[in-house]
C-alpha positions as CSV (number, residue, x, y, z in Angstrom):
1,M,-190.0,28.6,11.3
2,A,-190.4,25.8,13.9
3,S,-188.4,26.3,17.1
4,A,-185.7,23.9,18.2
5,P,-187.8,22.3,21.0
6,T,-190.6,21.7,18.5
7,V,-188.3,20.0,16.0
8,L,-186.9,17.9,18.8
9,I,-190.3,16.7,20.0
10,A,-191.3,15.8,16.5
11,L,-188.1,13.7,16.0
12,L,-188.8,12.0,19.3
13,L,-192.3,11.0,18.2
14,L,-191.0,9.8,14.9
15,A,-188.2,7.7,16.4
16,P,-188.3,4.0,15.7
17,A,-189.7,1.9,18.6
18,T,-187.6,-1.2,18.2
19,A,-184.0,-1.8,19.1
20,L,-181.8,-4.5,17.6
21,A,-183.1,-5.2,14.1
22,H,-183.5,-8.8,12.9
23,G,-182.4,-10.2,9.5
24,S,-184.4,-11.1,6.5
25,H,-186.9,-14.0,6.6
26,G,-187.3,-16.9,4.2
27,T,-183.7,-18.1,3.9
28,P,-182.0,-21.0,5.8
29,I,-180.0,-20.0,8.8
30,D,-176.6,-21.6,9.5
31,P,-175.9,-22.3,12.3
32,P,-179.5,-23.1,13.3
33,L,-181.2,-20.6,15.6
34,H,-182.4,-21.3,19.1
35,V,-186.2,-20.9,18.8
36,D,-188.8,-19.8,21.3
37,P,-192.2,-19.3,19.6
38,T,-193.5,-17.3,22.6
39,L,-191.1,-14.5,21.7
40,E,-192.1,-11.4,19.7
41,D,-188.5,-10.5,18.8
42,C,-184.9,-11.7,19.2
43,S,-184.2,-11.8,23.0
44,V,-181.2,-12.4,25.2
45,I,-181.8,-16.0,26.4
46,F,-178.9,-18.3,26.8
47,S,-178.7,-21.7,25.1
48,A,-177.3,-24.8,26.7
49,D,-174.7,-24.7,24.0
50,L,-173.1,-21.5,25.3
51,T,-169.4,-22.0,26.2
52,Q,-167.2,-19.9,28.5
53,D,-165.2,-18.6,25.5
54,A,-168.4,-17.5,23.7
55,F,-169.7,-15.9,27.0
56,R,-166.4,-14.0,27.4
57,R,-166.6,-12.6,23.8
58,F,-170.3,-11.7,24.2
59,T,-169.5,-9.9,27.5
60,R,-166.7,-7.9,25.8
61,E,-168.7,-7.0,22.7
62,F,-172.3,-6.5,24.0
63,G,-171.0,-4.8,27.2
64,S,-168.7,-2.3,25.5
65,V,-171.0,-1.4,22.6
66,S,-173.9,-0.7,25.0
67,A,-171.7,1.3,27.5
68,F,-172.8,4.9,27.9
69,K,-171.0,6.8,25.1
70,P,-170.1,10.5,25.6
71,N,-171.6,11.9,22.3
72,A,-170.9,15.5,23.4
73,T,-168.0,17.9,23.6
74,A,-165.7,18.3,26.6
75,A,-167.2,21.7,27.4
76,P,-169.5,21.8,30.4
77,L,-173.0,23.2,30.2
78,G,-172.5,25.6,33.1
79,R,-174.6,26.0,36.2
80,G,-178.3,25.5,35.4
81,G,-177.6,24.5,31.8
82,F,-179.7,21.6,30.4
83,T,-179.9,19.4,27.3
84,F,-182.4,16.7,26.3
85,G,-182.2,14.8,23.1
86,L,-182.7,11.7,20.9
87,E,-179.8,9.6,19.7
88,Q,-179.3,6.7,17.3
89,L,-176.6,4.1,18.0
90,S,-175.6,1.8,15.1
91,F,-173.0,-1.1,14.9
92,S,-172.4,-4.5,13.3
93,V,-172.0,-7.9,14.9
94,E,-171.1,-11.4,13.8
95,D,-174.6,-12.6,14.5
96,H,-174.0,-16.2,13.5
97,S,-170.9,-16.6,15.8
98,D,-171.3,-18.6,18.9
99,A,-171.0,-15.5,21.0
100,W,-174.2,-14.0,19.5
101,N,-176.1,-17.1,18.3
102,D,-175.9,-19.0,21.6
103,T,-176.9,-15.9,23.7
104,F,-180.1,-15.0,21.8
105,A,-183.4,-16.9,21.2
106,H,-185.6,-16.1,18.2
107,P,-189.4,-16.3,17.4
108,D,-188.8,-18.8,14.6
109,A,-186.1,-20.6,12.7
110,E,-185.8,-17.9,10.0
111,H,-186.0,-14.8,12.2
112,D,-182.2,-14.2,12.8
113,L,-180.7,-11.3,14.7
114,G,-179.0,-9.7,11.7
115,A,-175.5,-8.3,11.4
116,D,-176.4,-4.6,11.3
117,Q,-177.9,-3.2,14.5
118,S,-179.4,0.2,15.2
119,F,-181.6,1.5,18.0
120,P,-182.7,4.9,19.5
121,L,-182.1,6.2,23.0
122,I,-182.9,9.3,25.0
123,R,-180.4,11.3,26.9
124,G,-180.4,14.2,29.3
125,R,-177.7,16.2,31.0
126,V,-177.7,19.1,33.5
127,G,-175.0,21.5,34.6
128,V,-174.6,21.3,38.4
129,T,-171.8,23.9,38.7
130,D,-169.8,25.8,36.1
131,R,-167.5,22.8,35.8
132,L,-169.6,19.7,36.8
133,D,-172.3,18.0,34.7
134,L,-174.5,15.0,35.5
135,G,-176.3,13.0,32.8
136,A,-178.3,9.9,32.1
137,Y,-179.5,7.8,29.2
138,W,-182.1,5.0,28.8
139,T,-183.5,2.7,26.1
140,R,-185.2,-0.6,25.7
141,N,-186.6,-2.9,23.0
142,P,-190.4,-3.1,23.8
143,N,-190.7,-6.4,21.9
144,A,-187.8,-8.1,23.6
145,N,-186.2,-8.5,27.0
146,Y,-183.3,-6.0,27.1
147,G,-182.6,-2.4,27.6
148,W,-180.0,-0.1,29.2
149,L,-179.8,2.6,31.8
150,G,-176.7,4.8,32.0
151,L,-175.5,7.5,34.4
152,E,-172.5,9.9,33.9
153,T,-170.6,12.6,35.6
154,R,-168.2,15.1,33.9
155,Y,-165.7,17.5,35.4
156,A,-164.0,20.2,33.2
157,F,-160.6,20.6,34.8
158,A,-159.1,23.1,32.3
159,N,-160.6,25.7,29.9
160,S,-158.5,28.1,27.9
161,G,-161.2,30.7,27.1
162,G,-160.9,33.1,24.2
163,E,-162.5,33.0,20.8
164,A,-161.6,29.3,20.2
165,P,-161.7,27.8,23.7
166,V,-160.0,24.5,24.4
167,T,-161.6,22.4,27.2
168,F,-160.3,19.3,28.9
169,T,-162.7,17.1,30.9
170,A,-162.7,13.9,33.0
171,R,-165.7,11.7,32.5
172,A,-167.0,8.6,34.4
173,A,-170.1,6.6,33.6
174,Y,-172.0,3.5,34.7
175,T,-174.3,1.4,32.5
176,K,-176.7,-1.4,33.7
177,T,-178.2,-3.9,31.3
178,L,-181.9,-4.1,32.2
179,Y,-184.7,-6.7,31.9
180,V,-182.4,-9.8,31.1
181,H,-182.9,-12.8,33.4
182,D,-179.9,-14.9,32.2
183,M,-177.2,-12.4,33.1
184,D,-176.3,-9.5,35.4
185,M,-174.2,-7.1,33.3
186,H,-172.6,-3.8,34.4
187,A,-170.2,-1.4,32.6
188,I,-167.9,1.2,34.3
189,T,-166.4,3.8,32.0
190,A,-163.5,6.2,32.6
191,E,-162.3,8.8,30.0
192,L,-160.3,11.9,29.4
193,A,-161.5,14.3,26.7
194,G,-160.5,17.4,24.9
195,S,-162.4,19.7,22.5
196,R,-162.0,23.0,20.8
197,T,-164.9,25.3,19.7
198,L,-164.5,27.1,16.4
199,W,-166.5,30.1,15.2
200,N,-168.7,29.7,18.4
201,R,-170.6,26.9,16.6
202,L,-168.6,23.8,15.7
203,T,-166.7,21.8,18.3
204,P,-164.7,18.7,17.3
205,Y,-163.7,16.5,20.3
206,L,-161.7,13.4,21.2
207,Y,-162.1,10.9,24.1
208,L,-159.6,8.3,25.3
209,G,-160.6,5.7,27.9
210,G,-161.9,2.3,28.5
211,D,-164.8,0.2,29.9
212,V,-164.7,-2.4,32.6
213,I,-167.4,-4.9,31.8
214,I,-168.6,-7.2,34.7
215,N,-171.0,-10.0,33.7
216,R,-172.5,-12.7,35.9
217,E,-174.3,-15.6,34.3
218,R,-177.4,-16.7,36.1
219,S,-179.4,-18.8,33.6
220,D,-180.9,-22.2,34.3
221,V,-179.3,-24.1,31.5
222,V,-175.5,-23.4,31.8
223,A,-173.1,-22.9,34.7
224,L,-170.4,-20.4,33.6
225,H,-167.9,-18.3,35.6
226,S,-168.4,-14.6,35.8
227,E,-166.4,-12.5,33.3
228,T,-164.6,-9.2,33.9
229,Q,-163.3,-7.6,30.7
230,V,-161.3,-4.4,30.3
231,V,-162.0,-2.8,26.9
232,P,-160.1,0.3,25.8
233,H,-161.7,2.7,23.3
234,V,-161.2,5.9,21.3
235,V,-164.1,8.2,20.6
236,G,-164.0,11.1,18.1
237,G,-166.8,13.3,17.0
238,A,-168.1,16.8,16.4
239,E,-171.0,19.0,17.5
240,L,-172.8,21.8,15.7
241,K,-174.8,24.3,17.7
242,L,-177.5,26.3,16.0
243,G,-179.3,28.4,18.6
244,Y,-181.1,26.0,20.9
245,L,-180.5,23.1,18.6
246,M,-177.5,20.8,18.9
247,L,-176.5,18.3,16.2
248,G,-173.8,15.8,16.8
249,G,-172.1,12.6,15.6
250,E,-169.3,10.4,16.8
251,L,-167.4,7.3,16.0
252,S,-166.3,4.9,18.7
253,V,-163.5,2.3,18.1
254,S,-163.6,-0.5,20.7
255,A,-164.3,-4.2,20.8
256,L,-167.0,-3.3,18.2
257,T,-166.9,-0.1,16.1
258,S,-170.1,2.0,16.5
259,Y,-171.3,5.3,15.4
260,Q,-173.9,7.5,17.0
261,L,-176.0,10.5,15.8
262,R,-177.7,13.0,18.1
263,V,-180.2,15.9,18.0
264,A,-180.8,17.8,21.2
265,A,-182.3,20.9,22.6
266,A,-180.0,23.0,24.8
267,F,-181.2,25.5,27.4
């Protein structure tokens, strides 16, 4: 039987290369799309039609849904512990709203963004001490002009021990939107989490917290004020550990609802 690291590497190689998916071709789009025929895929390029209200909503939704999600239990890895894995983030947007239509440009007039979005990302985390973990994630759309880099720190401040241990953790994260010329977006996340391990394999967890989204417009076609949005969220999920293999999934309720699946190797 294949080892967990072998399975993980195979899944990484088979992961889709693109990020936000576009809609179907051949049907009229309303409202009309902003077209740039030099593009390969839908990209974050602001239109002259973008208003302050639409920019504010885009900051809130785009910033919070791309902020570094926990997608793990509250339990620390322990000193020298390490995980590396592949995740899939999925969510839906109102792609024909001003907030999303006037912030994206498209290769042609029938190549819309699409309401349902899904893209892969890679994540790693290491145990620095028995209570402190550090982690990072990264992704980008190779055919477009956006991606994200996230950094996190976690500190387990309480652990009950025993056969069904309960752990409480404080988590902070930072996310930077990469490669976009028309805006400078940052997200700062703070959370408290709790989890309980059952049968030494299954661990449900819950996070309560929020994101502070800071976005500065810097395009050549509009002049908008910077936006700072505070977006609360609730995250719930579960993780199953099978030897070196960890499988997980979580639901995040925020400005947009998203769900995330994970397969990782733990050492």
